[in-house]
C-alpha positions in Angstrom: 115.9 276.8 97.7 120.0 277.0 97.1 121.8 274.2 95.2 124.0 273.3 98.1 120.7 272.8 100.2 118.6 270.7 97.9 121.7 268.6 96.6 121.9 266.6 100.0 118.3 265.8 100.1 117.9 264.8 96.4 121.0 262.3 96.8 119.4 260.6 99.7 116.1 260.3 98.0 117.6 258.6 95.4 119.8 256.2 97.4 117.1 255.5 99.7 114.6 254.6 97.0 116.9 252.4 95.3 117.4 250.7 98.9 113.7 250.4 99.1 113.0 249.0 96.0 115.9 246.3 96.7 114.0 245.6 100.2 110.9 245.6 98.3 111.8 243.0 96.0 114.4 241.3 98.6 117.4 241.6 96.2 120.6 243.8 96.9 120.4 246.6 94.4 122.2 248.9 96.7 125.3 248.5 95.0 128.2 250.8 95.7 128.0 252.5 92.7 124.4 253.6 93.2 125.7 256.3 95.8 128.8 257.1 93.5 126.2 257.7 90.7 124.0 259.9 92.7 126.6 261.9 94.2 128.0 262.7 90.4 124.2 263.2 88.7 123.5 265.5 91.6 126.7 267.4 92.4 127.6 267.7 88.8 124.0 268.2 87.0 125.3 270.3 84.5 128.3 268.3 83.3 128.0 265.5 80.7 129.3 262.9 83.5 126.2 264.1 85.6 123.6 262.9 82.6 121.8 260.1 82.3 123.8 258.7 79.3 127.1 258.6 81.1 125.4 257.6 84.2 123.4 254.1 82.7 125.7 253.4 79.7 128.9 254.3 81.7 128.0 251.7 84.6 126.6 248.9 82.1 130.0 248.9 80.2 131.5 248.7 84.0 129.4 245.7 84.6 129.8 243.9 81.2 133.6 244.5 81.7 133.7 242.9 85.0 131.7 240.0 83.9 134.0 239.4 81.0 137.2 239.9 82.9 135.9 237.2 85.7 135.0 234.8 82.5 138.4 235.6 80.5 140.4 235.1 83.2 138.6 232.1 85.3 138.4 234.2 88.6 135.1 232.6 89.4 136.4 230.1 91.1 138.7 232.2 93.4 137.6 233.3 96.8 136.4 237.0 97.2 139.1 239.4 97.6 138.9 240.3 101.1 140.8 240.4 104.6 139.1 237.0 105.7 139.8 235.2 102.3 143.3 236.6 101.3 143.6 237.8 97.7 143.8 235.3 94.7 146.3 236.6 91.9 143.7 235.9 89.4 141.3 238.2 91.3 144.1 241.1 90.8 144.3 240.0 87.1 140.4 240.2 86.6 140.3 243.5 88.5 142.9 245.1 86.4 141.3 243.7 83.1 138.1 245.1 84.2 139.3 248.4 85.0 141.2 248.4 81.4 138.1 247.5 79.5 135.9 250.0 81.2 138.2 252.7 80.5 138.8 251.1 76.8 135.3 251.1 76.0 133.8 254.3 78.0 136.1 256.7 76.1 135.3 256.0 72.6 131.5 255.6 73.4 131.8 259.0 75.5 130.4 257.7 78.3 132.3 258.2 81.5 131.6 257.1 84.7 133.7 256.5 87.4 130.8 254.5 88.9 131.3 252.2 86.2 134.7 251.5 87.2 133.4 250.9 90.6 130.9 248.2 89.3 133.7 246.6 87.0 135.8 246.2 90.3 132.9 244.9 92.5 132.4 242.4 90.3 135.9 241.3 89.2 136.7 240.9 92.8 134.2 238.5 93.4 132.2 240.7 95.8 129.0 240.2 93.5 128.3 237.0 92.1 128.8 236.2 88.2 125.2 234.3 88.1 122.6 235.6 85.9 120.7 236.4 88.9 123.2 238.9 89.8 123.8 240.3 86.7 120.3 241.2 86.6 120.1 242.6 89.8 123.1 244.9 89.2 121.6 245.8 85.7 118.0 247.0 87.5 120.0 249.0 90.1 121.6 250.7 87.4 118.5 251.2 85.6 117.0 252.3 88.5 119.2 254.7 89.9 119.8 256.2 86.3 116.2 257.0 86.1 115.8 258.3 89.5 118.9 260.4 89.3 117.9 261.9 86.0 114.6 262.8 87.5 116.5 264.4 90.3 119.0 266.2 88.4 116.4 267.8 86.2 114.4 268.7 89.1 117.5 270.6 90.7 117.9 272.4 87.5 114.3 273.3 86.9 114.1 274.4 90.7 117.2 277.1 89.7 115.6 278.4 87.0 
């Protein structure tokens, strides 16, 4: 089966399984970076960005950067960045700091993940809460998409041989 035919099915399977796990445990595991990670893993399966290290570590860096930026700026008390809540300057600062920290740590670790920047922005903008429960849910979704995506990526590469 050609790569272009198999890729959409594998991407959908990875995202769908993460969504089902979230449904099963009744937690929002389907964060935006899950879709981005599945795309990168399966559309660039033979590139470093598509491999488990970049996917997992890059997103974990973004998650920690997002939480750290909210803590450092004091943005936790500010409203979520949205059309209905307006935009607080402290949230803007948290987002800028989160993106900076994500890239500043990903580069020396050679764990480049655009999805990691998405996680950082999600947290810094207040879309995800900064509770320990949220930390766990986000970490679990990152772990699950990393593992499922890696299995799908290896399957794709094996089918091509």
